[in-house]
Steps between C-alpha positions, in 0.01 A plus 500: 500500500454126447316376189243221480572191293307179440631200689571212259436246776166604650382773260449756774674835539874483561733794559789620285745685723600862443843403368334275236712207612258249652136390503346369822148363555374551855221246440688183399862596572620502138833684464709557191745746355342735249675346198393149607143628554494646148609167351233310695230743389625497140484120494149512645390745228649280226319196643171692511531598134588142402187375680273763346236356270311773317127460456460398137124447500341597172807424289 
């Protein structure tokens, strides 16, 4: 059973293969090994947290 993953290129649904070795997006053609995919997504998460500006109204 394949598992859904988020494509880091187009943001649509990509597929993680059953062996948990690669991620492929049928929409934009993104392909990566699972370890590489995890690093890309980890970097994206770190960048999102660095860009986060909490709403400080009322302080």
